[in-house]
N, C-alpha and C positions, 0 to 999 in steps of 0.2 A: 742397728738402732733399737733401743728398747721401746716397747709400746707403753703408752700412758696407762697408768692404773689409778683407780680411785679407791679411797678407803670407804667402807660401807658398814655401818653398824646394823646388826640383824639380831632380832630376838626370836628364838625358837625353843621348843621343849627340850628339856634335859635329855630325854631318851633319844631324841633325834640327834642331838649333839654327840652323845656317847656312841651311837651307831656310826656316825660320820667319822669320829675320831678313830674308832676301831678299823674302819675301812681304810682310812688314810694310813694308819700304822701298818696294816696288812700289805698295803701297796707301796710302802716306803715313800709316802708323800706327806707334805704338810697338810694341815686342815684346810688352809686357804687353797692349796693346789687341788685338793679333793673336791672342794665346793666349786671351784672354777671349772674343773673337768666335768663334773656332773651337770652343771648349768649349761655348758657348751653342748654336751651330748643331748640334753633335753631340748635345746633350741634347734640343734641339727635334726633331731627326730621330728620335732614339730614341723619344721620346714618340709621334711620328706613326706610326712603324713598329709600335709596340706597341698602338696604339689600334685597336679593331675598326672596320671600315669599314661604313657603313650605306648600303644600296642602296634607293632608293625607287622603287617601281613603282606607277603610278596604279591604284587599286582593290585593292591588295594590302598586306598588312602589311609593315613594314620588315624587311629581311633583313640580318642581321649577318654580314659576311664575315670570314674570318680575314685578318690582315695579310699582304700579299703584297710582292713586290719593289717598291721605290720608285725611280722614275726620278731620278737625280741628274744634273741638267743643268748648264749654264753657271752661273757664280756670280751673274750678273745675274738669271737665271731663278729661282735659289733665293731671292734677296732679294725678288723680285717675289712669289713664292709665300708667303713668310713675311709680307710686308706685307699681302697679300690675306687671309691667315688671321686677322690681327689686326683686320680691319675689322668693324664691326657688320654684321649681316645685310642691312639695308636698303642700305648702301653697296656690299656685294658684289653685290646684285641690280642696282643702278644701273650699276655698272662692267661687269658681264656684258652688260647690255642695250646699253651703249654700244659695246662691242667686237664684239658679235654682229651689229650692224646696219651 
């Protein structure tokens, strides 16, 4: 089933539009798809920046750290991180075991 979408008029500078159009063309996406992807990434990053980080130390209670600076890497790295975060815990563990050996 398709998700509902809404039409939204937006005004922004020509140079920004041109940069987005170039990026969309380079990634073989429509301008709409480019904008939606970038907005989703921005919101995902915002959620991750705002979420408290949990540090687990064997034999000690969980320590909640304040959000800190987040490394923004290459686009492929970001996609890999986002895909990893969506995996169920058992698949995350299996993937980590695979790449650590």
